[in-house]
Structures are given as C-alpha cells and as structure tokens.
N, C-alpha and C positions, 0 to 999 in steps of 0.2 A: 716812227712813233707819231701817233695822231693825238693832238691835244686840242680840246675845244674850250673856248672862252664864252661865257654867257654875256652877250652884247644886247644892245637895244633891239636888234633885229629879232630877238626872241619874242618881242612884244608885237611885232607887225601883223600877226594873224588877226589882230583886232580890226584890221581893215576889211576882213572877209565878212560878207553878209551871212554866210552859212556856218559861222563859227559855232561849234557845239557849246552848250552851256557850261560843261565841265572845263573846257579850255578857257572860256571867258573867265570863269571863277579863278582858275590857276593864274592867269595873267594879272587879274586884279590883285590877287594875293601877292604876286611878285612886286607889283607897283606899291603896295602898302607896306612891304617888309623892308625895314631900314637896313637889313643886311644884304639886300638884293638891289632893287631899284628905287626904293622909297627914300627920298631925300627931302630936305626942308624946302627946296625950291624946285628946280626943273629936274627932269629925269637924266641921269648920267648915261653916257654911251656904253659903259661897261659896268656890270653889276659890282656893287661895292664890296662884295665878298671875294671877288677875283683878285689874284696877286697882281694882275696887270692894271688894276684900277689905280689911277693917278689923278687926283683932283686938282693938282697944281698946274698941269699942262706945261711942264718944264722939259718936254721931250720933243724931238722932231717927228715922232710917230703920232698919227691921228687915232682917234677912237680908243683912247685909253682912260677915259673917265670924265673929262670935261663935258659940258653940255653942248648940244648943237640945236639951234632953234628949229630947223626944218624937221629933224627927227621927232622932236617933242610935238610939233604940229600934227604929224601923222598919228601919234599916240592919242592926242586930244580928239582928233577926228574919229578914230576908232572907238574911243570911250563914248563919245557923243552918239555915234551910230548905234551902240548897244545900250543906250540909256544909262550909262554909268557916269555921266558928267552933266 
C-alpha cells in the first residue's frame, strides 16, 4: 500500500525559474491555507491537515510538523524569485 504525505517538499518547485503560473498560484494557495502550510510563524515540514503533523516535536522521527530553518529559507528564496515576497 502506498501512502503519501504532503510535506514541505511539495513547495520546492518554487525554486524553478520555469514554474508555470498555475503551479505558482497553487503553491501560494497552500502557503496561505491554515489547514495546509499556513501557520502564524514559519512553514511546518508537514501540512497541518496530515495525520502525521505533530507540532510538539515529541518524537524521534524528523519531518513531522516542527519547522526547520533551512527549508523555510528555500521557500522564501522561491517566493522572492517569483515576486511573491
């Protein structure tokens, strides 16, 4: 059985110069949606709508909800590249 989890990597196409406008709009929508990646502060590593999301970081597993500075930096760079920041 294959199960996919919406993670911050979903947003990394922002780094592409050739990103189609529709894809850019969809990524920005995900960033603004409080049920997905929209958060009061930094972008979580897992969408808030996912069962795996855990904002407390009380597990030995990585990438389950807490923020990571370097991934947020990549997203900021991509938003800046496309004039969205």
